[in-house]
N, C-alpha and C positions, 0 to 999 in steps of 0.2 A: 488285537492279537492275539494268536491262538494258543490254548494251553500250553501245548510243549514249548511254544516260544518261550514263556515268561517262567517255566519253571527250569529252563537253562541254566539262570541265573540264581545263586545262592540267595538263599533272606538275607536281609541285612543285620547287622548287629543288633543297629535299635531303629524301631519305628520310623516310618518318614514321618513329616510334619504333615497334623490330622487333628480332625475336632475328637474329642472323649463323646460319646454320646451315651448317657450313662441317667436313667430315671432317677425317681427318688427312693425306690425300693431298692437300688444298689446291690450291689451280687453278680456273682458270674453265671451262675447255673451250668458251670459246663460240665459234661460227662466224659466218661471215658469214650474215645471211640469203636472201640473193638464190640459195641453194638448197634444194629443195623438201624435202629431209627430211635430219635430223640427223647428225653424225658419226658414227661407230662407235670413232672413235676416243680418244674422251675419255676413258678407262680405267674403273675402278670406275664403277658407277652411284652409290654412295655417297658418291664424294668430289667429286659437281658440287655447286658453293655454289651455294646460293640465298637468298634477302632474304626472309622469313616476315613479310610488312607486317599492320597490326592486320587491315584489311579483307579482304586476301585468307585468312587465317589464319582469320578468323571464318567464310568461306565454304566453307572447306578442311574445317573441322569439323564445321558446320552439312549439308555431303553428303559426309561419312563418307569424304573421298580420303585417304588416306595419302600422305606426304610422298616417300615413297621412288616411289609413280606420278607423281609431278609430274620427279622427279628423270630417271627412267626415257622419262617421254616428251620432255624435253629431248635424250635420247641416244637414242632410239630412232623417237619420231614424225615425225609431217608438221609441217614450219616454214612458216607464211607469215606475211606482213604484215599489219596490222590495216589493213582497209579504211577506216578512217576517221583512224587516229592512225600514222603511220609510225615513230613511237618503239616502237611495242611489237610484239609478236612472237606468233603464236596457233601454239601445238602441241596438235596432234589425236593422240590415241593412246589406243587401245581403249576406244573409245567416250566419252571424254571429252577437253574442250580447258581450257588453261590460259593463261591471258591474260599475260604478263612481259614487260618493260622490257627494252630492247635494249643500256643501257648494260652496264656491265662490275660495277655490283651486282646486277643480276637482279635485280627486286623481283618477286615476284609480284602480280600486280596484280589475280585474281582467277578462281576455278575452277569449271568448270561438268560435269556430264555433256552428253552428246547424248542429245538427247528423241526418242521416236518418232512421228512423225507420222501421225495416222490420220483415213481420208479417209471422205465422207459415202457412201452407196452409193445408185445409180441408183435412183430407183420411177419403174415402166413404170404407165400409167392402169390395163390391168391389175389389178396388183398393189395399185391405190390401194384400187381398187370393192372386191380381193377382203377387205382386212385391216377396210373398213367393214363389210362382210357378219359377218365374225369378232366384232368390237367389236362389233353389235348383238345378235347371238347370246349373247357372253359377259354381257353386262349387261341381257339379257333376264330379270329373274323367273321368268318362267315358263314359259322354255326349255327340253325335255327333253333338249336333245343334252348329254353329262358332259363336262366339263373332261377332260382326260387328265392334269396335274397344277397344282397352285399354288404357285408358288415367290413367298416373302416375303424380299429381300432388303433387310436392315438395313445402311445406309452409316454411320459415325462419321464428322460432319463438325465433331468438336470443332477447337480451335485446332491441338492438335500435327498434326492433320493436314494442315497447310498447311508441313509441316518440305520441307526440300529435301533429303533423304538418300536418297531411291529412285535405283540406277541405272537412264537410261530415261527420267524423268519428273521434269517439274520439282517435283512435291509428292507427299507419302504420296497424297492425294486422289486425284491424276491418275493417280496408279497403279491406284487400285481400279476408277476406271471404264475406264482402258484394259481393266483383266482382265475385268471385266463384260462388254464387247464382244468383247472377242476369245475368250475363254476361256469364258465360259458362254452365250453369246448365236450368236454366230456360229456358236463351236466343233457345238455343239446343229445347228445347220441345217444346215452341210456335211455331220455324219454322218448327217443324215435323222432325227433321236432327237428332234427339237420340231417342233412344227407350231401353226397357230393356235390350235387348244385347250390348248395348256401355257399357264396365265397366269402372268403375272411383273408383281406388286407391288414398289415401292423405296420402302422407309420411310428419311427424313435422322433419324439420331440423334444430338441435340443437346440441350437443356437442356430440350426438347418431342420429340415425334413428329411427324413431316410427310409424309403420304404425300404424294409425290415423282410417282411413275408407280403412277396407278389401273387395276390388272385388265387390260394391257394384252397380245394375243397376239403369241407370240415370231415376230417375221418382222423384215424389213429396216427396216422403220418404228421396230420397239421399238430394233434397233441403231443407227440415225440419231439415235434421240434421246439414246441413252447416249454417240456422239459427243459429240453439241454440250453435253454437263456436262461430259465431256474436256475441249475447250477451252475452256470455262466457268473450268476448274481451273487452266489455263496462265494465264488473261488475270487469273484473281483473286490469281496471286502474283503475275503484274507489277506490279497496283494495290497490292497489300499492301508491295511493296518501295518505290515511287515515291513512298505517304504515311510509309512509316517513315522516308525520305530527306529530308521535308520540312523547312521549317525552325521551329525551335520558336517558340510566340508567348507572350505576355504572362503565360500562364498556364501555363507550362513546357512545355506538349504541344505537338506536332508538329502543325503543320499540316496536312489534307488535302490531298491533291493535286486537281487537277480529274477527276471521277470520271466515265468514258469512260459512254456508251449502253449499259446491258446489256439482254439482253431479258429478258422475261416469264420466273420461274423458275430465274433466274440463282443459282447453289448457290454462296456464300463461306464457307468452313469460319472458325469461331471458336467461345466460349465452352467451355462443359461439356459432355462424353458420358454423358449418362444413362440407362444400359440401359434401368430400369425402363419406364416409360413410351412405348420403343418394343416389350418384350417385350408390354405389355399392348395394344397396338396390332395387333400381330399375334396375338394371339391373340384378338382381336375379332375380327379380318378370315377368320379361319377359320372361327370358329365363324359366321359370318354370311350365306359363303359356301361352307361346304359341303355338298355334295347328300347325301352319306353314298355316296356309289356307291364300290364296293370297287376298282374298277381306278384312281379319281383319288388321283397320289399328294400330300404335302404335305410341303412345304419351307422351312425355313427357313434361311436364311445370312446369318451376323452378323460382320461384315468393323470391328474395331475395331484401336486403336494404345494399347491403354491399359486401365487397370482402369477399373469404372463409378466416378462421381464422385455417385454421387446421394446418399452421405453428408454429402456437402457444405453442401448445400442445409439440410439435417435439424441437423447443426453451427451454423452461421450464425443459424436460427433459436434453438437452446440458450444463443448468446451472448446475441443478440437478448435473453433473455429476463432474464438473469442482468442488463444494464444499465439492464431497466426495473425490476427488484430493488433494484438499486442506487441510481437515480432516486429509487424510493421510501423508500430508505434501510429499504429490511429487511434483514437481517440474513445476510448472506453468507458463509459456508464459503472462504476462500482454499482451491483446489487446488494442491497438490503438481504438479510436471511427470509425473511418473510417474501420479497420478491422472487427468490432463488424459489423456495418452498412451492410457491401460487406457481412457479415454471414449471416443475416436477407434475404439480397436481394437473397442468392442462395437458403437458405432453402423455401423460396415462389417460386422460378423459380420451385425449384423441386417438388414442392406443385402441381402447374400448370400443370406443364408436367403431374402428375399422374392421375389427371383429364380431362385432355385432354385423356387421354388412354382410359379412362372408356366411355367417349362419342364415341370416335372410335371404341371402340370394338362392340358397341350394334350399331351404323351405318352401318358397317362391315357386321355383322350376320344379318342384317333385310333390308337393303337398302332401296329401294324407301318406304316400308312399314313404317318406321321410320321419325315420323316427332318430331324434338323437338325446343321447345320456350326457349327465356329468358326474363324477364320481370324482371327490378333493377328499384326501388326507389330510388330518391335522384341523387348523384352527380355523372356525367358523367364518371367522371374520377376514380370513385371506381370499374368502371364495364369493365375492359381490361381483365380477366378472362372469364367474361361470355361471350366476345364476339368472344373471343380463341375457346369459348365449341362450340357456333355455327358456325366458321369456321371448325370446325374440323368435325362436324356432316356433313355439306355439303360435306366438302371433300373427304370421305367416303362413298357417295350414298344416304345418308342423305336429308331430307328437312329441313331448321333450318331458324328461324329468330330470331333477336334481337329488342326490345324494350326499351325504357326507361320516360316511363310518366312522367309526371307533376308531382305535392302531392296532388291531388285530385280525388278525389272517381269517379269522372263523367272522366278522363283521362286514371286513371288505368282500371274501368270498360272495357273501349275500347279496351285497349291494350287486355285483357283477351278476351273480345271479337273479337278481330282479333284473336287470337291464336286458339279459338274455329272454328272461319271459316277457317281456315286452316285447321284442320283436317277433316271439314264438307268435302273441295276442295280435300284432298288427298284419302277421302272414293271416292268421284265420280269418281278421276282416277283410284284406282284400282278396283273400279266396271265395269267401262267401258272397262275393258283389261281383267274382268274374267268373267263376265256373260252377255255375248254377241249372241241375238238369242236363247235363251232360252238356250243354251248348259248346260252343268253339270260343276259347278265349279272345280276349279282345288288345287292342293298344291303347296307351292312356294318350287323350288328344293334348299337343302341347299348349301350354298357355301357364302363363306368370300369377302369383296369387299377391293381392297387398294387404295391410294391416288390415284384419279384420278389426281392431278396434277402435278403428280412426275412420268414421264414417259420416262425415258432416251433412248435415242437413242444407243441401245445395239449394243456390236460389240462381245462380248462373252459372253456364257450362261453359268454362275460356279453357279448360286442360286438354292438353294434345292427347291423354292419355284415353279420351271419348272418341268414338266416332260417330258421327252424325250423319241424321236419316232425315230426307225431307221429303215432304210431295208425296208424290207419284213412287218414290223409293219405300215407301211403308205402307203394309196395308193389317188390319186387326181383325182378326175371325174371333166369334164364339160359339159354343159349344150349346145349341140349345134343342130339342126336340129330338137327342137323337139325330142332329147334322149340325156339323158346322157352317155357319153364315158370316158374310161380310159384317162388320157395322163402322161407326164411327171410332177413332181415337177415344180414349178414356174422359177426357178432358175436351170441354164444347172451344176452347180458344187453343186447340193443339195444333201444329201444321207438322210437326216431325218429330223426331226422338232423338236421344244417346244413349250409346251403350259404352260402358267400360271397358278396356281391352283387360284389364285385369280383374279375376276372379277375387271375391272378399267371401266366398266360403266352399266349401265339398263337400257330396256326400257321396252315399256308394254310386249313385246312378248320377249324380247332374251336378254341375258346377253353377254357382252362381254369382251374378255379375249386378252393377250399380244400374241404375234405371232409370231413366226420365224422359217425360213428354215436354215438347219445347213448341214455346210461342213462333210466331212471325219471322224474329229476326236470327232462329236459329242459335241461341244461345241463351234465352229467358226460361230459367223450369216455371213451368205451369203445371197443378194439380200435385197430387200427394207424391212420396218418393212410392220407388217402384222397383221391382228386382227383377232382373230376366236369369233363365235358366236353360242352361245345355248340357246335353250328352256327355258327358268325362270320355267317354271309347269314341276310338275311330271305327265306325262300323266293317264287316267284314266284306262288304261289298265294292270299297273303295278300293281295294288293290287289285279284285278281279272285274269291277263291272264298269269303271269307271264314276266319273261324275255324275251321271244323270241319278244312278242307284243310288250313291250315297243321299242324294236331295232326299229322294222316296225314304231312304232309312231315317233320316232326320224329319222329314213330315212325320212319319209313323209313330216316329219316338214322341214328338209334342203333343199330338193328335190323344197318342194312349195313354198319356199322362192327364191333360183336360178329363177325359172317359173317366179314368180312377178317381180324381176329385170328385167329379158330379154323382159318381154310384157312393162315395165316401160322405159327400153331403146328404145324398138323399136319405143314408143310415140313418145322419146326425138328426135330423129332422126329426125322423120316427120315433131317437132314443128320449128329444125334446120333448115329446107327446106323450110319450110315455111317462116321463120325470113327472109334468101336467097331472095325469090322471092319477098318481100314488097320493091316498090322504093320506094326510101330517106332515108329507114332507115336507121338510124345513124350507120357509121362501130362500134362504139367499145359498140352496144347494146349484154348483156352478152346470150349466149348459154347454153343451159343446158344441162347435163348429169348423169346418173347411173353408178358407179364404178363396174367394173367388180366380180366378186363371182363365187365361184365353190366352190363342197365338198372334204372336204376330209374325208378316214375313218381311224381312229385310232386303233390298238392294245393295250389293257393296260392290265394290269396281274390280276388285281382283276374285273376291269370294264366289260372288253371283248371290243368287238368290238363297235365303238360309231361313230358318225357323226358330225364334224363340218361344218359351214359355214366357210369359209374365202376370204377374199378381202383386199385391201391392208390398211394404216392405215391412215386416211387423218390428217395431220399438218394444221394448223392454228385454226383462231377462229371458232369454231361450231354455228349454226346459226340455227332458222327456223323459217320457213316461215308460215307456217299453217300446223294445226293437222289436225286429224280423228272424231272431236268433231265439228267443224264449225269454229274454232280459226283461225281468217288470221292477219298475222301483218299489221298494216295500214302504208302508206307512209305520211311521212311530210305536204304535201298538202294536204289536207283533201277532199275527195271525188272530184277528179280530173276525169272527165269524160271526158274529149275532148283530142288530142294530140297536144301538141302545138307546134311550131317552135322555133329555136335556131340559130343564126348564128355562124360562127366559130369565138372563142376570144381564142387569145393569154393568157400563162403563169393562164390557167386551173386549180386545186387542183383537181389532180388523185384521193386524197381520196374522192371528194364529189360524195355521190352516189345518192339526189335528188339536182334536178336543176333546179331554176323557171324559167320555160319554157310560161310565161305569156307574153305579150305586142309586140311579135317578129311573123314575119309574111314570112319566109323563108321557103325551100324546105326541109331541113332534120330535119326528123321525131325523137324525144329523147324522151327517157323512164327511167324509174329508173328499178334499178335490182329488185326491189321488186315487182314492177309491171309486169316485166319479169316471175315472179315465181308462182304469183298468175292467169296469161293468158294462164300459164301452165296447171295450173289445169282446167281450164274453157276447153282450146283445147281439153285435155285430154275426155273431156264428148262427143264433136262434136264429137274428130278424129273419136271415138268407136262406132257410131251410138245411142250416148244417152243410153249406157250399161255400162262403165265404167270410172271412176272418179279418179285420180291418185292424193292423197292428200298427207299429211302429212311429206312435203319437208323439208329435214333437212339435213345441212351437210356442207360444204366447199363453201366461194363463192372464186375462185382464179383470185384478178385483173390484175395479169398481162397478162394471158391469159382469161380474161371475160368470164371465164366456170365455171359456175354452177357444183359442184359434189356432187351428192343428193345420200343419202343410208336411208336403212328403209325406202320404201315410204309405205303406205298404200293403197289399188284400194278398192275402193266399187263398189261393181256391181250390177244391176238389168235387168233384161230383162222380158218387160210385156207379152211378149210370151211364156216364159217357166212357167210350172207351180208352183205353190204358194209353198213355199215351198222347190223348188230345191236352189233358188239363193240363200241362205244362208251360209256366211261363206264360200263361193267359194276360197277368196284368204288369208283366214286365221282368226284371233281371230278379227284382227281390220278392218273386213271388214264389214260395218256398213248398206252396203245394201241400199235401199231406203234412209231409213232416213239420212243416212251419205252423202250420194248426196245431199237431203233436206237442212239438215244441213250446206252446202259450202255453197250453193247459199242463203240462209236465209240471210248471214252472208260478202256476196260477192257482192262489187259493182263493176261493168265493168269500165274498161279504157280503152282507144284510143285502146290499143295492143288486148285487146280480141275481138273489132271488126274486128280488121285486119287479126288477125288470125283463124276468127272461119268464114267467107266469103269462100262462094263457097264448103262449105258441105252440103250433102242433104240426102244422107244414109251410111250405113257400116264400115267397117273399111276402 
């Protein structure tokens, strides 16, 4: 209820039923309202007495304001008379306002939080024309200009979103609009990370899914549109309180007050919040407008204040069917309370499973381009479903995160800002993989992903999700002595291979699939589990020069990968020999290796012949020690610059990777596993005569054998003696040349092992 509406009523002659809240200290501590602030001589804050009226208590609990905050406002806050009722005092303190009667009873009339005022931005004629041009490009189905991103924001508009318990806003829905405007749109515009080709769609999540904003460029006009929804939420809250306080009619229901003139598209919270229709709408929109461009990030942000209500309609239909059966005098078994509760839990479980499958389909189709963020407001126990959706997106190749901020505009805004930052990071990673060295950008190959956490050790292939290639449809080539030669299959009993149709992993350049060699029967697995890798991209030759050139581009891709692995393996052997020659180096110091790979040529009935890279599958904890953009894992001991020594001790924990090496003066030299990995990258640059740097070190550390098993490295190449431009992407799209080398050393801190392994090199390989 508004302050003006409350003050139309004269105060009652006697206070309404209330709980008198008085501490042991007693006393009123009341001061004349002529002062602009309250006295600090009232004694303890908890000793201030206050009558918590029915209406005041309802508002206080609704807005999550503890009694002590009101007592502190009386003692420390700013104090002024109410402009319409001289018998009331307004206390303002820490973003809250409390209206209290002036008499000795000190009745709490109402309490509220100070709200944030958000203003529209000025739009110039030029900006308006620029927006119309961008909107035309976005909505033109024949446009060849790719979108940089497509963000779909799903906003809950259920009845609980009108709750007035968020600090800084009248309602939860208002806090969501405020955060979207300030922390998702304006934040990215001011940071320069969003432009007109960053497209935003907003879906209202109620009992159905309504597209409120359809494919809008990220600009000031979008900001203003969301600000209008923010103002609508405040007006909707005023209207709801006004109608809620109306007189009761003959039917016992409160009569609605005069409805204000509301603009088209006015959003008023109410009803249930069904996740299913909104997630399905988001899935359909991503499918409809995705152009398959490799650099276009796809983002879904779900903001809700409770668990899904989809199961309520299912239960209602079940109850309706029971009533019909009863009316038809069919035999009905009366259920116990426990059976009814179990039935509800079963229905809710099925609803959650359906929602997970919707997110799984989006992540499976779009992979690392798909970014899913879920933000819940309120009780953490209400968001088991949201956490499951986030887990499903991560399992199927997407990037997802879940947050539960506090009920304040600042914390909700920080969560939305974090989601915007994740989107920007996703775009940066995609650009680094698709637009290197000024090369033409490529489109992503259409491929579904499977759950990366569920990779069973198969002994037999009977699933129709595998493609089987037998006998003459399979050929295996190895890279030996600078050339590729045809060899037998890896296992002596193998007569064919099985290739999974669903990818379980995805990197910047490659998709990874399960791969097995098969026996004579075409189903029995022989040998170890393998991994097949293909390029993520559709090469540019496909659309212009036809199938034969596309085959050549694939063949070039797999052979270049094998050559890169062979180059890295040669360097790894030299590094291990260097470690062996260092006196006093601890015998348990890890060595490095790159797993062997080869090329399999497969003949498919419809695809024709194509090539895949095949290598042994790495089982264990997959880790990354550095990447090709300059990032490096840091050791626990910060900025350790010298090698320390440690005497032999008994009962050492073999799982400890980093040991405190300070304070000892013995012979043995100890280094951590991470220091070995970073020293290898440094060594590769010096070993190659300052031409190549091997990085993007990822794989498995086998602790029993103390051996790094790396895969998918990147090599940055630069030769100052060669002509400018001839160095570009010699080792594939992840080769960033001199810039990549510089990025590594900008973030690299040499450890003691770096100094030891790089000694003695002057020139050349």
